[in-house]
C-alpha positions in Angstrom: 0.0 0.0 0.0 1.2 3.5 -0.8 3.1 5.1 2.1 1.1 8.0 3.4 2.9 10.7 5.3 0.0 12.2 7.2 0.3 14.1 10.4 -3.0 14.9 12.2 -1.6 17.6 14.4 -3.9 20.6 14.3 -2.1 23.9 15.1 -5.0 26.3 14.6 -3.1 29.0 16.5 0.0 28.7 14.5 1.5 32.2 14.5 3.4 32.5 11.2 2.8 35.3 8.8 1.4 34.0 5.5 2.7 35.1 2.1 0.6 37.7 0.2 -2.1 36.0 -1.8 -3.7 36.8 -5.1 -7.4 37.8 -5.4 -8.7 34.3 -5.3 -12.1 33.0 -4.5 -12.2 29.7 -2.6 -15.4 27.6 -2.8 -16.1 24.2 -1.1 -18.2 22.5 -3.8 -19.0 19.4 -1.7 -18.5 18.2 1.8 -18.2 14.4 2.2 -20.6 13.2 4.9 -18.5 10.2 5.9 -21.3 7.7 5.7 -22.4 4.8 3.5 -24.5 7.0 1.2 -21.7 9.3 0.2 -18.0 8.8 0.8 -15.0 10.2 2.6 -11.2 10.7 2.3 -10.6 11.6 -1.4 -6.9 10.9 -2.1 -6.9 11.3 -5.9 -6.9 14.4 -8.0 -10.1 15.7 -9.7 -10.9 15.0 -13.3 -13.0 17.5 -15.2 -14.7 16.7 -18.6 -15.5 19.0 -21.5 -19.0 19.5 -20.2 -17.8 20.8 -16.8 -18.6 17.6 -14.8 -16.1 16.7 -12.0 -15.1 13.1 -11.2 -13.1 11.6 -8.3 -12.8 8.8 -5.8 -13.1 8.3 -2.0 -11.6 5.5 0.0 -13.9 5.0 3.0 -16.4 4.0 1.8 -14.8 3.4 -1.6 -16.7 5.3 -4.3 -16.4 6.9 -7.7 -18.3 10.2 -7.5 -19.5 12.8 -9.9 -20.3 16.5 -9.4 -22.2 17.8 -12.4 -21.9 21.2 -13.9 -24.8 22.4 -11.7 -22.9 21.4 -8.5 -25.0 18.3 -7.7 -22.9 15.4 -6.3 -23.8 11.7 -6.9 -22.1 8.4 -6.4 -21.6 6.5 -9.7 -20.5 3.3 -8.0 -19.3 1.8 -4.7 -16.1 -0.2 -4.7 -16.4 -1.8 -1.3 -16.3 -5.5 -2.3 -12.6 -6.4 -2.5 -13.5 -9.9 -3.8 -15.3 -8.6 -6.9 -15.0 -4.9 -7.5 -11.7 -3.8 -5.8 -11.3 -1.5 -2.8 -9.4 1.5 -1.7 -9.2 3.6 -4.9 -6.5 6.3 -4.3 -5.4 7.2 -7.8 -6.6 9.8 -10.3 -9.2 8.8 -12.9 -8.9 9.1 -16.7 -11.7 9.2 -19.3 -11.8 7.8 -22.8 -13.6 9.4 -25.8 -16.7 7.3 -25.1 -17.0 8.8 -21.6 -15.8 5.6 -19.7 -13.7 6.2 -16.6 -10.7 4.2 -15.7 -8.9 4.0 -12.4 -6.9 1.7 -10.0 -7.8 0.3 -6.6 -5.1 -1.0 -4.3 -7.4 -3.6 -2.9 -9.1 -6.3 -4.9 -9.5 -10.0 -5.6 -5.7 -10.4 -5.3 -3.5 -7.3 -5.1 -5.4 -4.5 -6.7 -7.4 -4.0 -9.9 -7.8 -1.7 -12.9 -11.5 -0.9 -13.2 -13.7 0.8 -15.7 -16.9 2.8 -15.0 -19.3 3.3 -17.9 -21.2 6.6 -18.3 -24.2 4.8 -16.8 -22.2 3.9 -13.7 -21.7 0.2 -14.5 -18.4 -1.1 -13.2 -16.3 -3.8 -14.8 -12.8 -5.1 -13.9 -10.4 -4.5 -16.7 -7.5 -6.4 -15.0 -7.0 -8.0 -11.6 -3.5 -8.4 -10.2 -3.0 -11.8 -8.7 -0.9 -10.9 -5.7 -0.7 -13.4 -2.8 2.7 -14.5 -1.5 4.2 -14.5 -5.0 6.4 -11.4 -5.3 7.4 -12.3 -8.9 4.1 -10.7 -10.2 3.1 -7.1 -10.1 1.1 -6.0 -7.0 -0.7 -2.9 -5.9 -1.2 -0.5 -8.8 -0.8 3.1 -7.6 -1.4 6.6 -8.5 -3.6 6.0 -11.6 -3.1 4.9 -15.2 -2.7 6.6 -18.6 -4.1 5.5 -22.0 -2.5 6.0 -25.4 -4.4 6.8 -28.6 -5.1 3.2 -29.4 -6.4 2.3 -26.0 -3.4 0.6 -24.4 -3.1 1.3 -20.7 0.2 2.1 -18.9 0.8 2.2 -15.1 3.0 1.4 -12.1 2.7 -1.4 -9.6 4.4 -0.5 -6.3 5.4 -4.1 -5.2 6.0 -7.5 -6.7 7.9 -8.4 -9.8 11.4 -8.7 -8.3 12.6 -10.4 -5.0 15.4 -8.0 -4.4 13.1 -6.0 -2.1 11.2 -7.6 0.7 7.8 -7.2 -0.9 9.1 -6.9 -4.5 10.5 -3.7 -6.0 7.6 -2.9 -8.3 7.3 -2.6 -12.1 6.0 -0.6 -15.0 3.3 -2.4 -17.0 1.3 -2.1 -20.2 -2.2 -3.5 -20.6 -3.2 -4.1 -24.2 -6.7 -3.6 -25.6 -7.0 -7.4 -25.6 -6.4 -7.6 -21.9 -2.8 -8.9 -22.1 -0.5 -7.5 -19.4 3.2 -7.0 -20.2 5.9 -5.9 -17.8 8.0 -3.2 -19.4 10.5 -2.9 -16.5 11.1 -4.7 -13.3 12.7 -2.5 -10.6 15.6 -4.1 -8.7 15.8 -1.7 -5.8 19.3 -0.6 -6.8 20.3 2.3 -9.0 17.1 2.0 -11.0 15.0 2.7 -7.9 12.1 0.9 -6.2 8.4 1.2 -5.5 7.2 3.3 -8.5 4.1 5.4 -8.2 2.0 6.7 -11.0 0.5 8.2 -12.9 3.1 8.0 -15.7 3.4 10.6 -18.4 3.9 9.9 -22.1 5.3 12.2 -24.7 4.4 12.4 -28.4 7.1 9.8 -29.3 5.8 7.2 -26.9 8.4 7.6 -24.3 7.2 7.1 -20.7 8.4 9.0 -17.6 7.8 8.4 -13.9 9.2 8.4 -10.4 10.0 5.8 -7.7 9.6 6.5 -4.0 12.8 4.8 -2.9 15.9 3.1 -4.2 18.6 4.9 -6.1 21.4 6.3 -3.9 21.9 4.1 -0.9 23.9 6.8 0.8 20.8 9.0 1.0 19.8 9.3 4.6 16.2 10.6 5.0 13.4 10.2 7.5 10.5 8.0 6.3 12.4 6.0 3.7 9.9 3.7 1.9 12.0 0.6 1.8 14.7 1.8 4.1 17.3 2.8 1.5 17.5 5.3 -1.3 15.5 8.5 -1.8 14.0 7.7 -5.2 14.7 8.4 -8.8 13.1 10.0 -11.9 13.2 7.6 -14.8 12.6 7.3 -18.6 11.4 4.3 -20.5 11.8 5.1 -24.1 9.6 3.9 -27.0 11.9 0.9 -27.5 11.6 0.0 -23.8 15.1 1.0 -22.9 15.2 2.2 -19.2 17.4 5.1 -18.0 17.5 7.1 -14.8 17.2 10.9 -15.3 17.9 11.9 -11.7 18.8 10.2 -8.5 17.7 12.1 -5.4 20.4 12.7 -2.8 18.2 14.0 0.0 18.6 17.1 2.1 18.8 20.2 -0.2 18.5 18.0 -3.4 15.0 16.7 -2.3 13.8 13.1 -1.6 10.9 10.8 -2.0 9.1 12.1 -5.1 5.4 11.3 -4.7 3.2 12.9 -7.4 3.1 12.3 -11.1 5.3 14.4 -13.5 4.2 17.3 -15.6 5.6 17.4 -19.1 5.6 20.7 -21.0 5.6 21.3 -24.8 9.4 21.8 -24.8 10.0 18.4 -23.2 10.8 19.7 -19.7 9.6 17.6 -16.7 8.4 19.1 -13.5 7.7 17.4 -10.2 7.6 17.6 -6.4 9.6 15.8 -3.7 7.9 15.1 -0.4 11.1 15.5 1.7 14.3 17.4 1.5 14.8 21.1 0.8 14.7 23.5 3.8 14.2 21.6 7.0 12.7 18.6 5.2 9.6 20.5 3.9 10.0 19.3 0.3 10.9 20.8 -3.1 9.7 21.5 -6.6 12.2 20.5 -9.4 12.6 20.6 -13.1 14.5 18.2 -15.4 15.2 19.9 -18.7 15.0 18.1 -22.0 18.8 18.0 -22.0 18.8 16.3 -18.6 19.8 19.3 -16.5 18.2 19.0 -13.0 17.2 22.2 -11.2 15.6 22.9 -7.8 12.9 25.5 -8.5 11.8 26.0 -4.9 12.5 24.7 -1.4 9.4 25.1 0.8 9.3 26.8 4.2 6.6 26.3 6.8 4.3 29.2 5.9 4.2 28.3 2.2 3.4 24.6 2.9 5.2 21.4 3.8 5.5 18.1 2.0 3.9 18.5 -1.5 2.4 15.1 -2.3 0.6 15.5 -5.6 1.4 16.4 -9.2 1.7 19.9 -10.7 -0.3 21.8 -13.4 0.8 24.8 -15.4 -0.8 27.9 -17.0 0.1 29.4 -20.4 2.5 31.8 -18.6 4.5 29.0 -17.1 3.3 29.3 -13.5 3.0 26.0 -11.7 0.2 25.1 -9.3 0.1 22.4 -6.6 -0.7 21.5 -3.0 1.2 20.8 0.1 -0.1 18.3 2.6 0.9 20.2 5.7 2.2 23.6 6.6 0.6 27.0 6.1 -0.7 29.2 8.8 -2.8 26.4 10.3 -0.4 23.5 9.5 -3.2 21.8 7.6 -1.8 22.3 4.1 -1.9 24.9 1.3 -2.7 25.3 -2.4 0.2 27.3 -4.0 1.4 29.0 -7.1 5.1 28.9 -8.1 6.1 31.7 -10.4 8.9 31.5 -13.0 11.2 33.4 -10.7 10.9 30.7 -8.0 8.6 32.7 -5.7 5.6 31.0 -4.1 2.2 32.6 -3.5 -0.2 30.8 -1.1 -3.6 30.7 -2.9 -5.3 29.1 0.1 -4.1 28.0 3.6 -6.5 25.2 4.7 -8.1 25.9 8.1 -10.0 22.6 8.7 -13.5 24.2 8.5 -15.7 24.2 5.5 -12.6 24.5 3.4 -11.3 21.1 4.5 -7.8 20.1 5.5 -4.8 18.1 4.3 -4.9 17.9 0.4 -3.3 14.6 -0.6 -3.6 15.1 -4.4 -2.6 17.8 -6.9 -4.9 20.2 -8.7 -6.8 20.2 -12.0 -6.8 23.4 -14.0 -9.4 24.2 -16.6 -9.1 26.5 -19.6 -10.5 29.5 -17.6 -7.8 29.1 -14.9 -10.1 27.6 -12.3 -8.4 25.1 -10.0 -10.1 22.0 -8.6 -8.9 19.8 -5.8 -9.7 17.6 -2.8 -8.9 17.3 0.9 -9.0 14.1 3.0 -9.9 15.7 6.3 -11.8 18.5 8.0 -12.7 19.2 11.6 -16.0 21.1 11.2 -18.4 18.7 12.9 -16.2 16.1 14.5 -12.5 15.6 15.1 -12.0 13.7 11.8 -14.6 14.5 9.1 -14.4 13.2 5.5 -12.9 16.1 3.5 -14.3 17.9 0.5 -14.0 18.9 -3.1 -13.0 22.6 -3.7 -12.6 25.2 -6.4 -10.2 28.1 -6.5 -11.3 30.8 -9.0 -8.9 33.5 -10.2 
């Protein structure tokens, strides 16, 4: 199961000055009621379709939900039967041209599933990972999947596939339109990394890019190491399925433990976040240029946010947007903008009220510049409520 670095310490009186904000409007679109008719704890990013409908997942109870363009929330399906439908969906959804949704669940008949939800809300299992005690097979798909133009699905399994790690080091897989699963790379836990987490990103040439949460440099000494050694890598799997490491995280100022998916721009540059490292272990934002040059764009401090845990999105001017799981004036996370000069503006510091608390996933940005996201907690009614879906309007 994906390692979740979540601290439920509420510092409502945290007396740090917040950075100046832009004129943003924050709206809580839906509060999860944490019962069997709705859902709670949304850990994946929001998906928005062309009609303005929003889609996402919750983990307890496990659901796939929809918020239509009028703001009405409904549950498309429940994923609470691990024997048949999968359970614990944490990744981001994707949608094909026919309107079908695809996602991954870490629980399932064996060791996770890839599932499909029709526009009518009918679920079917696209692929079930066998799991069990056999670490030679891929186990626990994580972060979400991507789909190419012909309908082939690509993703990452955190465990299994190689016995060099205690639970297996993970793999990158391709699922064909005929249902055949092929392993494109088995991680060894050495210099190639271990425990990859999706979603992957694919360029126009068919090359795949992603991150691992551990492995790489065994001299890296960090808190919360996933497998106990190494701080993770950024990798490339080219169209001929040749594997290469683009960057090995060294920890401390270099960053460590990349968690979210990568952002690929039109020029071929990659952008991502590292959960640890930077200033006092608060995390970093980094760029890997097309020529392979690695640059730290920002090292977070407490008032800006701590421990970014999701992917990034960009606007046409090159500003980056994301979330930090903790930090901010209330220590309950932030939504931030990173400008080209490396400065951060806090768009919202979560307070644990109607606005929610602790965003686990990144943001979705639409063509008008509206940002959508989720939180996994709030403290409005009881100590641990079920989080929400929010919108930040420029």
